[in-house]
NUGU-739440 format. One record per atom (N, C-alpha, C): residue number from 1; atom name; x, y, z negated. Coordinates in steps of 0.1 Angstrom, whole numbers. Last residue first. Layout:
<nodes>
+-----+----+-------+-------+-------+
:   i : at :    px :    py :    pz :
+-----+----+-------+-------+-------+
: NUM : CA :     X :     Y :     Z :
...
+-----+----+-------+-------+-------+
</nodes>
This chain:
<nodes>
+-----+----+-------+-------+-------+
:   i : at :    px :    py :    pz :
+-----+----+-------+-------+-------+
: 149 :  N :   -14 :    90 :  -204 :
: 149 : CA :   -12 :    76 :  -201 :
: 149 :  C :   -20 :    68 :  -209 :
: 148 :  N :   -30 :   119 :  -186 :
: 148 : CA :   -27 :   110 :  -199 :
: 148 :  C :   -25 :    95 :  -196 :
: 147 :  N :   -19 :   137 :  -161 :
: 147 : CA :   -28 :   127 :  -166 :
: 147 :  C :   -20 :   120 :  -178 :
: 146 :  N :    -8 :   171 :  -165 :
: 146 : CA :    -4 :   159 :  -163 :
: 146 :  C :   -16 :   149 :  -167 :
: 145 :  N :   -30 :   194 :  -144 :
: 145 : CA :   -25 :   191 :  -158 :
: 145 :  C :   -21 :   177 :  -156 :
: 144 :  N :   -19 :   207 :  -112 :
: 144 : CA :   -29 :   199 :  -120 :
: 144 :  C :   -23 :   195 :  -133 :
: 143 :  N :    -7 :   224 :   -97 :
: 143 : CA :    -6 :   228 :  -111 :
: 143 :  C :   -18 :   217 :  -117 :
: 142 :  N :   -11 :   217 :   -68 :
: 142 : CA :     4 :   213 :   -75 :
: 142 :  C :     3 :   219 :   -86 :
: 141 :  N :   -39 :   223 :   -65 :
: 141 : CA :   -34 :   209 :   -67 :
: 141 :  C :   -17 :   208 :   -72 :
: 140 :  N :   -39 :   250 :   -57 :
: 140 : CA :   -41 :   244 :   -73 :
: 140 :  C :   -39 :   232 :   -73 :
: 139 :  N :   -33 :   251 :   -33 :
: 139 : CA :   -24 :   257 :   -41 :
: 139 :  C :   -25 :   251 :   -59 :
: 138 :  N :   -61 :   247 :   -27 :
: 138 : CA :   -47 :   237 :   -20 :
: 138 :  C :   -36 :   243 :   -31 :
: 137 :  N :   -74 :   268 :   -37 :
: 137 : CA :   -77 :   253 :   -37 :
: 137 :  C :   -67 :   244 :   -37 :
: 136 :  N :   -66 :   290 :   -21 :
: 136 : CA :   -62 :   288 :   -35 :
: 136 :  C :   -67 :   273 :   -42 :
: 135 :  N :   -72 :   283 :     5 :
: 135 : CA :   -56 :   282 :     3 :
: 135 :  C :   -53 :   280 :   -12 :
: 134 :  N :   -96 :   287 :     6 :
: 134 : CA :   -92 :   273 :     6 :
: 134 :  C :   -79 :   273 :     2 :
: 133 :  N :  -109 :   309 :     6 :
: 133 : CA :  -106 :   305 :    -6 :
: 133 :  C :  -100 :   293 :    -6 :
: 132 :  N :   -81 :   320 :    26 :
: 132 : CA :   -89 :   321 :    12 :
: 132 :  C :  -102 :   318 :    16 :
: 131 :  N :   -74 :   295 :    52 :
: 131 : CA :   -75 :   310 :    49 :
: 131 :  C :   -83 :   310 :    33 :
: 130 :  N :   -67 :   271 :    63 :
: 130 : CA :   -61 :   273 :    51 :
: 130 :  C :   -66 :   288 :    45 :
: 129 :  N :   -79 :   268 :    87 :
: 129 : CA :   -83 :   259 :    80 :
: 129 :  C :   -78 :   263 :    63 :
: 128 :  N :   -61 :   285 :   101 :
: 128 : CA :   -76 :   291 :   101 :
: 128 :  C :   -81 :   282 :    92 :
: 127 :  N :   -38 :   271 :   105 :
: 127 : CA :   -38 :   285 :    99 :
: 127 :  C :   -52 :   287 :    93 :
: 126 :  N :   -45 :   252 :   126 :
: 126 : CA :   -43 :   250 :   113 :
: 126 :  C :   -44 :   261 :   104 :
: 125 :  N :   -73 :   268 :   143 :
: 125 : CA :   -62 :   263 :   144 :
: 125 :  C :   -57 :   258 :   129 :
: 124 :  N :  -102 :   262 :   165 :
: 124 : CA :   -96 :   262 :   154 :
: 124 :  C :   -83 :   258 :   152 :
: 123 :  N :  -111 :   254 :   188 :
: 123 : CA :  -109 :   269 :   186 :
: 123 :  C :  -106 :   272 :   172 :
: 122 :  N :  -111 :   229 :   188 :
: 122 : CA :  -103 :   233 :   201 :
: 122 :  C :  -100 :   248 :   196 :
: 121 :  N :  -134 :   218 :   177 :
: 121 : CA :  -122 :   219 :   169 :
: 121 :  C :  -111 :   224 :   175 :
: 120 :  N :  -152 :   214 :   199 :
: 120 : CA :  -159 :   224 :   189 :
: 120 :  C :  -142 :   226 :   178 :
: 119 :  N :  -139 :   194 :   214 :
: 119 : CA :  -139 :   208 :   219 :
: 119 :  C :  -144 :   218 :   210 :
: 118 :  N :  -146 :   173 :   199 :
: 118 : CA :  -132 :   178 :   199 :
: 118 :  C :  -132 :   194 :   204 :
: 117 :  N :  -175 :   173 :   200 :
: 117 : CA :  -168 :   171 :   193 :
: 117 :  C :  -155 :   179 :   189 :
: 116 :  N :  -177 :   169 :   229 :
: 116 : CA :  -183 :   181 :   225 :
: 116 :  C :  -174 :   182 :   210 :
: 115 :  N :  -164 :   144 :   235 :
: 115 : CA :  -158 :   154 :   242 :
: 115 :  C :  -162 :   169 :   234 :
: 114 :  N :  -184 :   127 :   223 :
: 114 : CA :  -171 :   128 :   213 :
: 114 :  C :  -161 :   142 :   221 :
: 113 :  N :  -205 :   135 :   240 :
: 113 : CA :  -208 :   140 :   226 :
: 113 :  C :  -194 :   139 :   217 :
: 112 :  N :  -196 :   124 :   262 :
: 112 : CA :  -197 :   136 :   262 :
: 112 :  C :  -201 :   141 :   250 :
: 111 :  N :  -197 :    95 :   251 :
: 111 : CA :  -185 :   100 :   257 :
: 111 :  C :  -185 :   117 :   256 :
: 110 :  N :  -224 :    90 :   247 :
: 110 : CA :  -214 :    90 :   239 :
: 110 :  C :  -202 :    98 :   239 :
: 109 :  N :  -233 :    91 :   272 :
: 109 : CA :  -235 :   101 :   265 :
: 109 :  C :  -228 :   103 :   253 :
: 108 :  N :  -219 :    68 :   284 :
: 108 : CA :  -216 :    83 :   287 :
: 108 :  C :  -221 :    94 :   282 :
: 107 :  N :  -229 :    47 :   268 :
: 107 : CA :  -217 :    52 :   267 :
: 107 :  C :  -213 :    64 :   273 :
: 106 :  N :  -262 :    52 :   275 :
: 106 : CA :  -256 :    53 :   262 :
: 106 :  C :  -239 :    58 :   261 :
: 105 :  N :  -265 :    43 :   300 :
: 105 : CA :  -266 :    55 :   298 :
: 105 :  C :  -257 :    60 :   285 :
: 104 :  N :  -261 :    12 :   315 :
: 104 : CA :  -264 :    21 :   304 :
: 104 :  C :  -258 :    34 :   304 :
: 103 :  N :  -255 :    -7 :   335 :
: 103 : CA :  -267 :     2 :   339 :
: 103 :  C :  -271 :     8 :   325 :
: 102 :  N :  -235 :   -22 :   329 :
: 102 : CA :  -234 :   -16 :   342 :
: 102 :  C :  -246 :    -9 :   342 :
: 101 :  N :  -236 :   -32 :   301 :
: 101 : CA :  -226 :   -20 :   303 :
: 101 :  C :  -226 :   -16 :   319 :
: 100 :  N :  -254 :   -48 :   288 :
: 100 : CA :  -261 :   -36 :   294 :
: 100 :  C :  -249 :   -25 :   301 :
:  99 :  N :  -238 :   -69 :   276 :
:  99 : CA :  -250 :   -71 :   288 :
:  99 :  C :  -252 :   -59 :   295 :
:  98 :  N :  -209 :   -61 :   266 :
:  98 : CA :  -223 :   -58 :   266 :
:  98 :  C :  -230 :   -61 :   277 :
:  97 :  N :  -187 :   -87 :   262 :
:  97 : CA :  -191 :   -76 :   268 :
:  97 :  C :  -204 :   -72 :   267 :
:  96 :  N :  -166 :  -100 :   243 :
:  96 : CA :  -180 :  -104 :   243 :
:  96 :  C :  -185 :   -90 :   250 :
:  95 :  N :  -139 :   -91 :   244 :
:  95 : CA :  -141 :  -109 :   244 :
:  95 :  C :  -157 :  -109 :   247 :
:  94 :  N :  -145 :   -62 :   265 :
:  94 : CA :  -140 :   -71 :   256 :
:  94 :  C :  -144 :   -85 :   257 :
:  93 :  N :  -169 :   -35 :   268 :
:  93 : CA :  -158 :   -47 :   276 :
:  93 :  C :  -153 :   -54 :   264 :
:  92 :  N :  -176 :   -14 :   254 :
:  92 : CA :  -186 :   -21 :   262 :
:  92 :  C :  -178 :   -35 :   269 :
:  91 :  N :  -174 :     2 :   225 :
:  91 : CA :  -166 :    -8 :   234 :
:  91 :  C :  -174 :   -15 :   242 :
:  90 :  N :  -181 :    39 :   216 :
:  90 : CA :  -183 :    25 :   218 :
:  90 :  C :  -173 :    16 :   225 :
:  89 :  N :  -162 :    60 :   221 :
:  89 : CA :  -169 :    55 :   206 :
:  89 :  C :  -171 :    41 :   205 :
:  88 :  N :  -129 :    50 :   236 :
:  88 : CA :  -142 :    53 :   236 :
:  88 :  C :  -148 :    50 :   222 :
:  87 :  N :   -98 :    69 :   222 :
:  87 : CA :  -106 :    59 :   227 :
:  87 :  C :  -121 :    62 :   227 :
:  86 :  N :   -76 :    86 :   220 :
:  86 : CA :   -89 :    89 :   230 :
:  86 :  C :   -97 :    77 :   231 :
:  85 :  N :   -67 :    93 :   185 :
:  85 : CA :   -64 :    87 :   199 :
:  85 :  C :   -76 :    88 :   205 :
:  84 :  N :   -63 :   107 :   162 :
:  84 : CA :   -73 :    97 :   162 :
:  84 :  C :   -70 :    90 :   177 :
:  83 :  N :   -38 :   121 :   165 :
:  83 : CA :   -41 :   114 :   154 :
:  83 :  C :   -50 :   104 :   157 :
:  82 :  N :   -46 :   137 :   189 :
:  82 : CA :   -34 :   128 :   189 :
:  82 :  C :   -31 :   120 :   178 :
:  81 :  N :   -72 :   149 :   182 :
:  81 : CA :   -71 :   139 :   195 :
:  81 :  C :   -57 :   132 :   193 :
:  80 :  N :   -64 :   165 :   163 :
:  80 : CA :   -71 :   155 :   159 :
:  80 :  C :   -72 :   144 :   171 :
:  79 :  N :   -48 :   184 :   177 :
:  79 : CA :   -42 :   174 :   168 :
:  79 :  C :   -49 :   164 :   164 :
:  78 :  N :   -68 :   195 :   190 :
:  78 : CA :   -57 :   190 :   199 :
:  78 :  C :   -49 :   179 :   190 :
:  77 :  N :   -85 :   206 :   174 :
:  77 : CA :   -87 :   198 :   183 :
:  77 :  C :   -77 :   187 :   187 :
:  76 :  N :   -67 :   225 :   162 :
:  76 : CA :   -71 :   212 :   153 :
:  76 :  C :   -78 :   204 :   163 :
:  75 :  N :   -42 :   239 :   178 :
:  75 : CA :   -55 :   234 :   178 :
:  75 :  C :   -57 :   221 :   170 :
:  74 :  N :   -15 :   255 :   161 :
:  74 : CA :   -19 :   241 :   169 :
:  74 :  C :   -35 :   240 :   167 :
:  73 :  N :    -4 :   274 :   148 :
:  73 : CA :   -10 :   276 :   157 :
:  73 :  C :   -14 :   266 :   166 :
:  72 :  N :    13 :   257 :   129 :
:  72 : CA :     3 :   266 :   123 :
:  72 :  C :    -7 :   274 :   134 :
:  71 :  N :    27 :   241 :   144 :
:  71 : CA :    18 :   235 :   139 :
:  71 :  C :     8 :   245 :   135 :
:  70 :  N :    49 :   258 :   151 :
:  70 : CA :    38 :   252 :   164 :
:  70 :  C :    27 :   249 :   158 :
:  69 :  N :    65 :   261 :   128 :
:  69 : CA :    57 :   273 :   134 :
:  69 :  C :    45 :   266 :   144 :
:  68 :  N :    58 :   231 :   107 :
:  68 : CA :    64 :   239 :   117 :
:  68 :  C :    58 :   251 :   122 :
:  67 :  N :    61 :   226 :    75 :
:  67 : CA :    52 :   226 :    85 :
:  67 :  C :    60 :   235 :    96 :
:  66 :  N :    84 :   203 :    57 :
:  66 : CA :    80 :   218 :    60 :
:  66 :  C :    70 :   216 :    74 :
:  65 :  N :    94 :   183 :    29 :
:  65 : CA :    86 :   184 :    43 :
:  65 :  C :    82 :   201 :    45 :
:  64 :  N :   128 :   179 :    20 :
:  64 : CA :   113 :   180 :    18 :
:  64 :  C :   106 :   183 :    31 :
:  63 :  N :   158 :   196 :     6 :
:  63 : CA :   150 :   186 :    17 :
:  63 :  C :   133 :   186 :    13 :
:  62 :  N :   175 :   201 :   -15 :
:  62 : CA :   169 :   212 :    -6 :
:  62 :  C :   159 :   208 :     5 :
:  61 :  N :   191 :   171 :   -13 :
:  61 : CA :   189 :   184 :   -20 :
:  61 :  C :   183 :   193 :   -11 :
:  60 :  N :   175 :   145 :     9 :
:  60 : CA :   183 :   151 :     1 :
:  60 :  C :   179 :   165 :    -8 :
:  59 :  N :   163 :   151 :    44 :
:  59 : CA :   164 :   145 :    32 :
:  59 :  C :   174 :   150 :    23 :
:  58 :  N :   133 :   169 :    60 :
:  58 : CA :   147 :   168 :    58 :
:  58 :  C :   150 :   161 :    41 :
:  57 :  N :   112 :   171 :    85 :
:  57 : CA :   113 :   160 :    73 :
:  57 :  C :   129 :   162 :    71 :
:  56 :  N :    86 :   192 :   100 :
:  56 : CA :   101 :   190 :    98 :
:  56 :  C :   103 :   182 :    86 :
:  55 :  N :    57 :   186 :   117 :
:  55 : CA :    62 :   184 :   105 :
:  55 :  C :    79 :   185 :   107 :
:  54 :  N :    48 :   184 :   143 :
:  54 : CA :    40 :   194 :   134 :
:  54 :  C :    49 :   193 :   120 :
:  53 :  N :    60 :   171 :   161 :
:  53 : CA :    64 :   181 :   161 :
:  53 :  C :    58 :   192 :   154 :
:  52 :  N :    50 :   144 :   164 :
:  52 : CA :    43 :   154 :   172 :
:  52 :  C :    46 :   168 :   171 :
:  51 :  N :    67 :   132 :   147 :
:  51 : CA :    70 :   127 :   163 :
:  51 :  C :    60 :   139 :   168 :
:  50 :  N :    56 :   142 :   124 :
:  50 : CA :    69 :   146 :   128 :
:  50 :  C :    71 :   143 :   142 :
:  49 :  N :    35 :   129 :   122 :
:  49 : CA :    33 :   144 :   121 :
:  49 :  C :    47 :   148 :   129 :
:  48 :  N :    42 :   104 :   117 :
:  48 : CA :    33 :   106 :   133 :
:  48 :  C :    34 :   122 :   133 :
:  47 :  N :    55 :   108 :    92 :
:  47 : CA :    58 :   102 :   104 :
:  47 :  C :    57 :   103 :   117 :
:  46 :  N :    32 :   111 :    77 :
:  46 : CA :    40 :   122 :    79 :
:  46 :  C :    51 :   119 :    91 :
:  45 :  N :    18 :    88 :    79 :
:  45 : CA :    10 :   101 :    84 :
:  45 :  C :    20 :   110 :    87 :
:  44 :  N :    34 :    72 :    65 :
:  44 : CA :    28 :    68 :    78 :
:  44 :  C :    25 :    81 :    86 :
:  43 :  N :    34 :    81 :    41 :
:  43 : CA :    48 :    81 :    47 :
:  43 :  C :    43 :    81 :    62 :
:  42 :  N :     5 :    81 :    32 :
:  42 : CA :    13 :    95 :    34 :
:  42 :  C :    26 :    93 :    41 :
:  41 :  N :     7 :    53 :    28 :
:  41 : CA :     0 :    60 :    39 :
:  41 :  C :     3 :    71 :    42 :
:  40 :  N :    23 :    51 :     6 :
:  40 : CA :    26 :    43 :    19 :
:  40 :  C :    18 :    49 :    33 :
:  39 :  N :    10 :    66 :   -14 :
:  39 : CA :    24 :    70 :   -10 :
:  39 :  C :    27 :    61 :     6 :
:  38 :  N :   -24 :    74 :   -12 :
:  38 : CA :   -14 :    62 :   -16 :
:  38 :  C :     1 :    69 :    -6 :
:  37 :  N :   -36 :   105 :   -23 :
:  37 : CA :   -31 :    96 :   -12 :
:  37 :  C :   -20 :    84 :   -16 :
:  36 :  N :   -39 :   126 :   -37 :
:  36 : CA :   -45 :   116 :   -43 :
:  36 :  C :   -46 :   105 :   -29 :
:  35 :  N :   -27 :   148 :   -33 :
:  35 : CA :   -38 :   148 :   -25 :
:  35 :  C :   -43 :   136 :   -28 :
:  34 :  N :    -4 :   150 :   -49 :
:  34 : CA :   -14 :   161 :   -52 :
:  34 :  C :   -27 :   156 :   -45 :
:  33 :  N :     8 :   124 :   -43 :
:  33 : CA :     1 :   127 :   -57 :
:  33 :  C :    -9 :   137 :   -58 :
:  32 :  N :    17 :   133 :   -16 :
:  32 : CA :     8 :   120 :   -20 :
:  32 :  C :     1 :   119 :   -32 :
:  31 :  N :    33 :   153 :   -19 :
:  31 : CA :    21 :   156 :   -12 :
:  31 :  C :     9 :   142 :   -15 :
:  30 :  N :    54 :   141 :   -35 :
:  30 : CA :    46 :   153 :   -40 :
:  30 :  C :    32 :   153 :   -38 :
:  29 :  N :    63 :   121 :   -17 :
:  29 : CA :    57 :   119 :   -29 :
:  29 :  C :    48 :   126 :   -35 :
:  28 :  N :    72 :   138 :     2 :
:  28 : CA :    62 :   132 :     8 :
:  28 :  C :    54 :   126 :    -7 :
:  27 :  N :    79 :   170 :   -12 :
:  27 : CA :    85 :   157 :    -8 :
:  27 :  C :    72 :   149 :    -4 :
:  26 :  N :    78 :   203 :    -3 :
:  26 : CA :    74 :   194 :   -10 :
:  26 :  C :    80 :   181 :    -4 :
:  25 :  N :    88 :   224 :    15 :
:  25 : CA :    97 :   220 :     7 :
:  25 :  C :    90 :   208 :    -4 :
:  24 :  N :    63 :   247 :    28 :
:  24 : CA :    69 :   234 :    25 :
:  24 :  C :    78 :   231 :    14 :
:  23 :  N :    64 :   274 :    34 :
:  23 : CA :    56 :   266 :    46 :
:  23 :  C :    63 :   249 :    40 :
:  22 :  N :    67 :   291 :    16 :
:  22 : CA :    77 :   289 :    25 :
:  22 :  C :    76 :   278 :    35 :
:  21 :  N :    46 :   273 :    -6 :
:  21 : CA :    54 :   285 :    -5 :
:  21 :  C :    68 :   283 :     7 :
:  20 :  N :    17 :   259 :    12 :
:  20 : CA :    31 :   256 :     5 :
:  20 :  C :    40 :   271 :     4 :
:  19 :  N :     1 :   257 :    33 :
:  19 : CA :     1 :   268 :    19 :
:  19 :  C :    13 :   266 :    12 :
:  18 :  N :     6 :   237 :    49 :
:  18 : CA :     2 :   253 :    54 :
:  18 :  C :     4 :   263 :    45 :
:  17 :  N :     7 :   217 :    35 :
:  17 : CA :    19 :   221 :    37 :
:  17 :  C :    20 :   235 :    42 :
:  16 :  N :   -23 :   212 :    33 :
:  16 : CA :   -15 :   214 :    18 :
:  16 :  C :    -1 :   221 :    24 :
:  15 :  N :   -28 :   206 :    59 :
:  15 : CA :   -33 :   217 :    55 :
:  15 :  C :   -25 :   221 :    40 :
:  14 :  N :   -14 :   184 :    65 :
:  14 : CA :   -11 :   197 :    71 :
:  14 :  C :   -18 :   207 :    64 :
:  13 :  N :   -28 :   166 :    49 :
:  13 : CA :   -15 :   167 :    48 :
:  13 :  C :    -9 :   185 :    54 :
:  12 :  N :   -54 :   167 :    61 :
:  12 : CA :   -52 :   172 :    47 :
:  12 :  C :   -38 :   174 :    42 :
:  11 :  N :   -45 :   155 :    88 :
:  11 : CA :   -52 :   171 :    86 :
:  11 :  C :   -49 :   177 :    72 :
:  10 :  N :   -39 :   130 :    78 :
:  10 : CA :   -30 :   140 :    86 :
:  10 :  C :   -36 :   154 :    85 :
:   9 :  N :   -63 :   121 :    66 :
:   9 : CA :   -52 :   123 :    58 :
:   9 :  C :   -43 :   131 :    63 :
:   8 :  N :   -80 :   118 :    88 :
:   8 : CA :   -84 :   125 :    79 :
:   8 :  C :   -71 :   130 :    69 :
:   7 :  N :   -65 :   101 :   104 :
:   7 : CA :   -67 :   114 :   111 :
:   7 :  C :   -71 :   123 :    98 :
:   6 :  N :   -69 :    77 :    87 :
:   6 : CA :   -54 :    85 :    91 :
:   6 :  C :   -52 :    97 :    98 :
:   5 :  N :   -94 :    70 :    89 :
:   5 : CA :   -87 :    76 :    74 :
:   5 :  C :   -72 :    84 :    78 :
:   4 :  N :  -110 :    85 :   116 :
:   4 : CA :  -102 :    74 :   108 :
:   4 :  C :   -93 :    77 :    95 :
:   3 :  N :  -140 :   102 :   116 :
:   3 : CA :  -127 :   103 :   119 :
:   3 :  C :  -119 :    88 :   110 :
:   2 :  N :  -170 :    94 :   134 :
:   2 : CA :  -163 :    91 :   122 :
:   2 :  C :  -149 :    91 :   124 :
:   1 :  N :  -203 :   102 :   150 :
:   1 : CA :  -186 :   100 :   147 :
:   1 :  C :  -179 :   102 :   139 :
+-----+----+-------+-------+-------+
</nodes>
């Protein structure tokens, strides 16, 4: 199973905000630059995280992105499900349905594997992801040397 880029970016944004002093204060642009993510993608991810109650976003002076307390203790499995969606691993229906769809065990086996994947992440929180030494690495992103033009 492979996560979508959207989910990957969402988890990385959460990790970066989790180690920021005071839980954030970074702008979307800063997070995008530090994580080497296109700004437009970061904006979409932040909007979804805000809808889920994981991030607070304030505009203007003293604004920025802040991780919520709810987000710190949220299961990575739950967050991944919300970002990824709960679609089937394979699509057996559609414009060209699979001729094996009525007697195939693959679809059920893949669904069970997907459920096992998510349940493995259910025991991990966002805070778990940013324990040392990961926190140090994430914090070092904000002090990268300026790139030469």
